[in-house]
ZAMARGU-4260 file (C-alpha; in steps of 0.2 Angstrom, whole numbers, plus 5000, padded with zeros to 4 digits):
<rodrens>
0) 4861/4222/4493 | 4865/4240/4487 | 4851/4251/4484 | 4848/4256/4466 | 4849/4275/4462
5) 4835/4283/4453 | 4837/4295/4439 | 4829/4308/4450 | 4844/4307/4462 | 4856/4313/4449
10) 4846/4328/4442 | 4853/4345/4446 | 4856/4362/4438 | 4865/4362/4422 | 4882/4369/4428
15) 4901/4368/4428 | 4906/4357/4443 | 4911/4351/4455 | 4897/4355/4466 | 4880/4364/4465
20) 4882/4372/4482 | 4900/4378/4478 | 4898/4383/4460 | 4881/4385/4453 | 4874/4393/4469
25) 4889/4404/4471 | 4887/4410/4453 | 4869/4414/4455 | 4872/4424/4471 | 4885/4435/4462
30) 4873/4437/4447 | 4859/4442/4459 | 4871/4455/4467 | 4876/4463/4451 | 4858/4466/4447
35) 4855/4474/4463 | 4870/4485/4459 | 4863/4488/4442 | 4879/4485/4432 | 4895/4475/4432
40) 4907/4480/4446 | 4924/4487/4445 | 4929/4482/4463 | 4923/4468/4474 | 4927/4462/4491
45) 4921/4444/4493 | 4919/4436/4510 | 4916/4418/4512 | 4909/4412/4529 | 4910/4395/4539
50) 4912/4380/4528 | 4914/4391/4512 | 4928/4400/4521 | 4937/4383/4523 | 4933/4376/4505
55) 4931/4390/4493 | 4948/4388/4485 | 4948/4369/4484 | 4930/4368/4477 | 4931/4382/4465
60) 4920/4394/4473 | 4932/4408/4471 | 4932/4406/4452 | 4913/4404/4453 | 4910/4420/4462
65) 4921/4430/4450 | 4912/4422/4435 | 4896/4427/4442 | 4902/4445/4444 | 4906/4444/4426
70) 4887/4438/4423 | 4892/4421/4416 | 4878/4408/4418 | 4881/4392/4428 | 4885/4381/4413
75) 4897/4393/4405 | 4914/4385/4402 | 4923/4402/4405 | 4920/4399/4423 | 4936/4389/4424
80) 4946/4404/4418 | 4936/4417/4427 | 4952/4425/4435 | 4959/4428/4418 | 4943/4435/4411
85) 4941/4446/4426 | 4958/4453/4423 | 4954/4457/4405 | 4938/4465/4410 | 4946/4476/4423
90) 4938/4469/4438 | 4948/4471/4454 | 4943/4459/4468 | 4949/4452/4485 | 4945/4437/4495
95) 4943/4434/4513 | 4937/4420/4524 | 4928/4420/4541 | 4926/4402/4547 | 4917/4404/4564
100) 4902/4415/4561 | 4890/4405/4571 | 4874/4415/4567 | 4876/4413/4548 | 4871/4399/4537
105) 4886/4387/4533 | 4887/4392/4515 | 4886/4411/4516 | 4894/4424/4505 | 4895/4443/4507
110) 4898/4454/4492 | 4903/4472/4494 | 4903/4479/4476 | 4907/4496/4468 | 4906/4502/4451
115) 4918/4517/4449 | 4910/4522/4432 | 4893/4526/4440 | 4898/4528/4459 | 4886/4514/4464
120) 4889/4503/4478 | 4880/4488/4486 | 4883/4476/4500 | 4874/4459/4498 | 4874/4444/4509
125) 4868/4427/4501 | 4867/4409/4505 | 4869/4394/4494 | 4856/4381/4500 | 4861/4366/4488
130) 4856/4361/4471 | 4859/4379/4464 | 4846/4386/4476 | 4850/4403/4484 | 4843/4415/4496
135) 4848/4434/4497 | 4846/4438/4515 | 4853/4456/4517 | 4855/4471/4505 | 4864/4486/4512
140) 4860/4481/4530 | 4841/4478/4526 | 4836/4460/4530 | 4827/4452/4516 | 4823/4434/4509
145) 4822/4432/4490 | 4828/4418/4479 | 4831/4428/4462 | 4822/4414/4454 | 4807/4425/4452
150) 4805/4443/4446 | 4810/4454/4460 | 4807/4472/4465 | 4817/4482/4477 | 4809/4498/4482
155) 4815/4512/4493 | 4801/4523/4499 | 4796/4535/4513 | 4789/4526/4528 | 4771/4533/4526
160) 4754/4525/4529 | 4747/4515/4515 | 4763/4514/4505 | 4764/4495/4505 | 4745/4493/4500
165) 4747/4506/4486 | 4762/4498/4478 | 4754/4481/4480 | 4739/4488/4471 | 4749/4495/4456
170) 4757/4478/4454 | 4740/4469/4455 | 4733/4481/4441 | 4748/4476/4430 | 4741/4458/4431
175) 4755/4452/4442 | 4754/4441/4457 | 4764/4444/4472 | 4773/4428/4478 | 4782/4435/4493
180) 4785/4453/4501 | 4797/4458/4514 | 4798/4476/4521 | 4812/4482/4532 | 4816/4499/4539
185) 4830/4505/4551 | 4819/4516/4561 | 4802/4523/4563 | 4798/4536/4549 | 4814/4532/4540
190) 4816/4526/4523 | 4808/4508/4521 | 4814/4495/4509 | 4802/4483/4501 | 4808/4467/4493
195) 4794/4460/4482 | 4794/4444/4472 | 4782/4442/4458 | 4776/4428/4447 | 4777/4437/4430
200) 4786/4452/4423 | 4781/4470/4427 | 4778/4481/4413 | 4789/4496/4409 | 4774/4508/4411
205) 4771/4501/4429 | 4789/4503/4433 | 4790/4521/4427 | 4774/4525/4437 | 4782/4518/4453
210) 4798/4528/4450 | 4788/4544/4448 | 4779/4543/4464 | 4784/4558/4475 | 4787/4547/4490
215) 4797/4533/4481 | 4816/4536/4481 | 4822/4521/4471 | 4815/4506/4461 | 4826/4492/4456
220) 4819/4478/4445 | 4828/4461/4444 | 4821/4449/4431 | 4821/4431/4436 | 4839/4423/4435
225) 4840/4406/4427
</rodrens>
């Protein structure tokens, strides 16, 4: 006798299909990346790895990633015509696939983005974990692990004693709870990058205070992405 399906087996993200891994997750990776960049890009090099490299055209991941770079949400009907919208917006992009990256998650995407208007660049690696869930695992060569489902701070600061505790104290005094924190540096006494997920929004006053600290170089704030 066939097993009956539960309603809970069919619930997933509200999205344009065909697959939450290949569309919703891909859109969300791109939307997270443009928030790290701080603007919509004018140029993008998009690399699909492993299973994504073999299926991105047939499963619509190519359109999904371009739609995300235009900041379209996962349920936006314009995803199907993303290439046409990108052309109208002046977004230039290239695709490439690497099918045998054994150290990477099967559904991995690398986005190398540039905004010629501001001179900003960013290099983001994300994973689509299924059901629309993503993890951003690297930014500009700094390892990290955040979902973009919570409010996220990315802080570049001098690698000085007490800096992590000081920043955590500022966040706590703004009545925000830290969910996860990942600190990465490329060498001792070099600039360290802190990736901090928090449960609620940080106030503009707290953000400006952090930005004006002498030993803080850059603060990027990414509100939670639906």
